[in-house]
N, C-alpha and C positions, 0 to 999 in steps of 0.2 A: 307848412309854411315858420317861416323862421322872426323869429322876433328882431329884430335892429335898429344899437340906436350909433349915435355919429359923437365922437370920444369930440369932444371940444379943444382941451387941446392941442392936440394931433391933428385934428380934423378925417379922422378914420372909423370909418364903418363898422363896425365889431354885430353879429347874431352870434344869436343863440340859442338852442332852439326851447319852444312854445313853452313844454314842462321844463321847467329849469329844479336841477339836481343840485341838491345840498353839499353831495359829496367836495371831494376834492374840486379840484378849479385847472384844466389846461384850457390854454391858449395856443389856438393851432394857427400859422403863417401857410401858405401856400404857396405855391411856384407861380414864375413871370405868365401873365396874361389867364390865369385862372383867378376864381374870388373864393367867399367862404361857403358858397350850399358845392363845390367842389367835395369835402365830409363826410355829409349826412347816411353816410355809410358807413363810415366806420363809428361815428358817433352812436348813433343804431346797434352797433355790436358791443357795446364800449358804457352799460348804464350803472349808473351811479356816482357818475363825473358828473360836473358841471361844467359844458362844454363852450367853450368863446373862441371865435370864429373873426380874425381881424383881413381884415380887405385893406389888402399894401396900398402907398399912394399909388396914384395909375388907377387899381386896381379897383373893381367892383362897386359900388356908391360912394368910395372914399375918396378924396380932392385928387386934383394934376398931378401927378412927378414933377414939381421944376427942379430947373439945372439948379439952384442954388441947394437945393437936399445931396446930405453927401447918407454912407452908410454910418456914420457915429451916429447922426445924427438922428435917421429913423429907429437905431438902437433904441437910443436912448428913448423915444420916444413907444415904440413898443416895452420897453424894461417896465417904464414907466405907467402906460394902462396896467400893465402886470400886477405892481404897487398897490396899484390901488382898487385891485380885484382880486386883492390876496388869493393872485394866483403859483399856486403850484409845479405844476408841468408847463412845459415846454415841447410844441414839437411844429420845424417846419422843413419841408420837401424843396428842397434841389433848387432854384434863387431863393423861394424861404428861410433854406436852410442856414442862407449864407446872411439872412438879415436874424436867422433866431440866433444863430453861433453868434452872431455881433450885438442882438440880445444882455444873449447870459455873459460876458461882455463888458457892457454897460449896466447888470443888472444894480436894478438901489435892495431890489433885497430879493438878496439869495434865490433860488431856483433850487426845489426841492430833486428834480431830472429837468433832464433839456434828454431830447429825443430825432436825432436827423436822420431823414429818407432823399438818398442821392442827394446828398448835400452841394453848392457849390460853395469851394472858395474862394471868396474877395483873392486878387490879385495872385490865385492858387493858378492847374488847368486848367486849359482851358483845349475845347474839341477844336480842330479847325474847319468843319465843316457847319456847326454851330455859329462858325464866327461870319462865313459864305452866305449863309442861310439870312442871320441879320444883315448882314447890305445886301442885301437882295429884299431884302423885306424896306429896309430905306429905300432904296428906287420905287422900288413898286411905290412905298406911303408917298411919294412924289409927285411919279407921275400918276394914277390912278385918287388918291386917298386916300378916308378908310371904305370899308368895304369888305362881300366873303369871300373877293380873294383873296386878302392877307393871310384872313384864318384857313383859307383853302388850301394857302402853300407855307402855313408855317406846319402845319400839321406833315405835310409830306416827310418822305428820307428820302435820307442820309438829311439831315442828322438823325440819327438811330430815339428823339427825347419819348416820339409817340408810337411808334414800330411794334414795344408792349402793348399795348393800350388795344392799339390795333386786334389780336389776338382776342377782345371782350368786348364784342356788341353791345352791350347795355354799359357798357366805361365809355365806348368810344361815341355813343351819337352826346353822351351827357356833355363830354367834354368838348365837342363839338357844339351844340349847344349854347358851352360857356366863354370859349373863345367867339364863336359867334357874336356878342353882343362885348368885348376889348375894342376899348376905342383903337388901340394903338397909338394912339398921341405920343407919344413917350418916343414915337423913332421922325417926329421934326425936328428935336433937339441933341442933345449929349449927354443926356438925364442919364439913361439907364449907362451909358458908361460911366462915368465918373460913380458911379459906383460899385459897380462888378472890380476899377480896376483901385481901387483902393485895398493895402495890402494889409490881411491878417491874421497872415500867422505868429510875428511873433509880442500878439496881443492873450493867446489863446491860451497861454498861462495864467489868466485872471479868469475863465473855468476851471471854479471845483466842485460844482456839481455829476452826478451820475450820467453815463450817458453813456443811450445807444445810438452806432450809428448802424441805417439799417443801406442795404444796397442788392438792386438787384445786381443776377450776375452773368445777368447780357444786355448789361451797364455800357455805355459807353468810357475807352477806358481811359478821360481824363475825369470823369467822377469816382472810380472806378481808387483813381491818386487819387484824387483829393478825400478822399472816406478813411484812405490810411493816412493819410500822414493829419488829419483831422484826431483820427482815432492813436497815433506817434504822440503826440502833441501833448492828449489829453488820459491824464493817468485813471483815471476812475473812467471807463470807457470801454465800450468794447464791442467789436463789428458783428452785425449778422448777413450771411448770404443767403439770399434766398432765390433756391433756382426755377426755371423756367419762368424768371423775372428782366424787365424794361427795367426802363431810368423814373416808371414815377409806380418805383419797386408800393410805398406805401399804397397802392390804390389801386395795383392791380390784384390782388386776394389779399382784398380787408379781412377775410376771414381769421389768415395768418396772421398778417398783422395785429389784428386788434387784440392777440392773446400774447404776442410779442409786448405789447405797449403795456395792456393790465401786469402784466409779469416786471416787466422793471418799471411802474408805479409803483407797485406793490415793496418790493423790493428797496426802489430807493427810499418809501414811508418806512420800513423797516433797518433804515443804513448801512447797509449791504452794500459792498465795493464790487463792480461789473470784473468780470476776468481779461481779458482782450486777447485777442481771438488772435489765433495761430495763422490759422487755412489762409489758404488764395483762393482765389474761386478759381 
């Protein structure tokens, strides 16, 4: 059972394991339609760190996403939360990777490191099948409202967002449970589109911390391209390709990812600079 608090300024729900470590603090940002409970397996594999999961606006126990929300605004909120809690390391996955990038751009207190799994890039490459699925979800929400049919449609492929996870029954069932309680209220307005259309590339130069970009070798081409663009823009970064892994790269093989993250954090704490990856998937 996690300990949950609500950040008063941003009205975001923050989750921590009941046994709080005194080690370096790590802030985790989940992907679209998920919440912070998705991280518990990874947290168990990374003792000695103070893990904090934030439910993004419109997700979990946080406030609803509003049409007035902007990507820079949400990034600043995450950056403020991180600064107030002395966060050392920032982790984001997929849509949460895009939010993590923006938080690093807006950082009040510089992060010691950044780690991105299958990151999206605001205003960057998009997957045609994912765009089609989003339009289908909007139409389904208008016709039938919220309900299990949204989770069922969202988790079908293509797009191959959940295809890799389907090879791991325990993870698959966990995702069904988490997504099944997502409200999908953002489908009723243009709030998500406003966030993802914000162009981040010109602002990546403001990120100066060592960055690990993890990507599954079976991920969608748009996310491989986004990972490449991010890695090229950040001089202290490297890409790590995971074999037999799909879009949810941080979740499908948690033991492998835990070792990568622990090494990344240790190197960052020692001031090591990552060597850019040159091999392609």
